C-alpha positions as CSV (number, residue, x, y, z in Angstrom):
1,X,0.0,0.0,0.0
2,X,1.2,3.5,-0.7
3,X,2.7,5.4,2.6
4,X,-0.1,8.1,3.0
5,X,-2.9,4.8,3.1
6,X,-3.4,2.2,6.0
7,X,-5.1,-1.5,5.8
8,X,-7.7,-0.6,7.7
9,X,-8.7,2.2,5.9
10,X,-9.2,0.6,2.5
11,X,-10.9,-2.4,3.8
12,X,-13.7,-0.1,4.7
13,X,-14.1,0.0,1.5
14,X,-14.5,-3.4,0.6
15,X,-17.8,-3.5,1.7
16,X,-18.9,-1.1,-1.6
17,X,-17.3,-4.0,-3.7
18,X,-19.3,-7.0,-2.1
19,X,-22.5,-5.1,-2.3
20,X,-22.7,-4.1,-5.8
21,X,-21.4,-7.6,-6.5
22,X,-24.5,-8.8,-4.6
23,X,-26.6,-6.4,-6.4
24,X,-27.0,-4.0,-3.2
25,X,-28.5,-6.8,-1.3
26,X,-27.2,-6.5,2.6
27,X,-27.9,-10.1,3.4
28,X,-26.0,-11.5,0.5
29,X,-22.9,-9.0,1.5
30,X,-23.3,-10.0,5.1
31,X,-23.2,-13.6,4.2
32,X,-20.3,-12.9,1.9
33,X,-18.6,-11.9,4.9
34,X,-19.4,-14.8,7.3
35,X,-16.6,-16.5,4.9
36,X,-14.5,-14.2,5.2
37,X,-10.5,-15.6,5.9
38,X,-9.0,-15.2,8.9
39,X,-10.9,-14.4,11.2
40,X,-11.8,-10.7,9.5
41,X,-15.4,-11.2,9.3
42,X,-15.8,-8.5,12.1
43,X,-13.8,-6.2,10.1
44,X,-16.3,-6.9,6.9
45,X,-19.5,-6.6,8.8
46,X,-18.2,-3.2,9.9
47,X,-17.3,-2.3,5.9
48,X,-21.2,-3.1,5.2
49,X,-22.5,-0.8,7.7
50,X,-20.2,1.9,6.9
51,X,-21.6,1.2,3.3
52,X,-24.9,0.7,3.8
53,X,-25.2,3.8,5.6
54,X,-23.2,6.2,3.4
55,X,-25.1,4.9,0.4
56,X,-28.6,4.4,1.3
57,X,-28.6,7.7,4.2
58,X,-31.4,5.7,5.6
59,X,-32.7,6.1,9.2
60,X,-31.4,4.4,11.9
61,X,-34.1,1.6,12.4
62,X,-33.5,0.8,8.6
63,X,-29.7,0.2,8.9
64,X,-30.2,-1.8,12.2
65,X,-32.5,-3.9,10.5
66,X,-30.4,-4.6,7.4
67,X,-27.6,-5.5,10.3
68,X,-29.9,-7.7,11.9
69,X,-30.1,-9.8,8.6
70,X,-26.7,-11.2,9.5
71,X,-25.0,-13.6,12.2
72,X,-26.4,-12.3,15.5
73,X,-22.8,-12.6,16.6
74,X,-21.2,-10.3,14.0
75,X,-24.5,-7.8,13.5
76,X,-22.8,-5.5,16.1
77,X,-20.0,-4.6,13.9
78,X,-22.4,-3.7,11.1
79,X,-24.0,-0.8,13.7
80,X,-20.5,0.4,14.4
81,X,-19.6,0.5,10.8
82,X,-22.3,2.4,10.4
83,X,-21.5,4.5,13.2
84,X,-18.1,5.2,11.7
85,X,-20.0,6.7,8.4
86,X,-22.1,8.7,10.5
87,X,-19.0,10.2,12.4
88,X,-17.7,11.1,9.1
89,X,-20.5,12.8,7.8
90,X,-21.3,15.2,10.9
91,X,-18.1,14.6,13.3
92,X,-19.5,15.2,16.1
93,X,-20.3,11.5,17.5
94,X,-24.7,12.8,17.7
95,X,-25.5,10.8,15.0
96,X,-23.9,8.0,15.8
97,X,-24.9,7.8,19.1
98,X,-28.4,8.4,18.1
99,X,-27.8,5.1,16.3
100,X,-26.0,3.2,19.0
101,X,-28.8,4.1,21.4
102,X,-31.5,2.7,19.1
103,X,-29.1,-0.4,18.7
104,X,-30.5,-3.9,20.3
105,X,-28.6,-3.7,24.1
106,X,-26.2,-6.4,22.9
107,X,-25.0,-4.6,19.8
108,X,-24.5,-1.0,21.7
109,X,-21.0,-1.2,23.7
110,X,-19.3,-2.0,19.9
111,X,-20.9,0.6,18.4
112,X,-20.2,3.5,21.5
113,X,-16.7,1.8,21.0
114,X,-16.7,2.5,17.1
115,X,-18.5,5.9,17.6
116,X,-15.8,7.5,20.3
117,X,-13.2,5.7,19.1
118,X,-13.7,7.3,15.5
119,X,-14.2,10.8,16.9
120,X,-10.4,10.7,18.3
121,X,-9.3,11.8,14.3
122,X,-12.2,14.2,13.7
123,X,-12.8,16.1,17.1
124,X,-11.1,17.8,19.2
125,X,-11.1,16.0,23.4
126,X,-14.2,18.8,24.7
127,X,-16.1,17.8,21.7
128,X,-15.9,14.2,22.9
129,X,-16.5,14.7,26.6
130,X,-19.5,16.3,25.3
131,X,-20.6,13.1,23.0
132,X,-19.8,10.6,26.2
133,X,-21.8,12.8,28.2
134,X,-25.0,12.4,26.6
135,X,-24.5,8.6,26.0
136,X,-26.5,5.9,27.9
137,X,-25.4,5.9,31.6
138,X,-23.9,2.0,31.7
139,X,-21.5,3.4,28.4
140,X,-20.0,6.8,29.6
141,X,-16.8,4.6,30.4
142,X,-16.7,2.5,27.1
143,X,-17.4,6.0,25.5
144,X,-14.8,7.7,27.5
145,X,-11.9,5.0,27.3
146,X,-12.2,4.7,23.4
147,X,-12.5,8.6,22.9
148,X,-9.0,8.1,24.6
149,X,-10.9,10.7,27.2
150,X,-9.0,8.6,29.8
151,X,-5.8,6.6,30.4
152,X,-6.0,3.2,30.7
153,X,-5.1,2.7,34.2
154,X,-7.7,5.1,35.6
155,X,-10.7,3.4,33.6
156,X,-10.1,0.4,35.3
């Protein structure tokens, strides 16, 4: 890869290729991810969620319903990818936090972690702190840790 690209940046767009090859059918695309090599299925699900949200820009319920078409253990990663796309659209985390709040309980931690960690490169610490103060109380610690607002030893 060229020096300015990171493998994670390239992989996040692989979902577009998978979706296009499967007539933009999220269920079929997620089944392709299920066969991903080398324990990469979670990253593939993230990529599908990222692309679905970016391409279709529908409401939270729609994206969560599409993510639910995949394997239950991997579906949270699809929602996490959708949160990444929302962060890239508004740079505040508020839209991503709204998505995560609407997600099933077993998806929330993965979703909030993704939403907050993406903001490390997009928003100053003050903005990340505002986001984390506004999330569901059970996920404030996850948000603050992923958003690099606490040191690892202070979060334990």
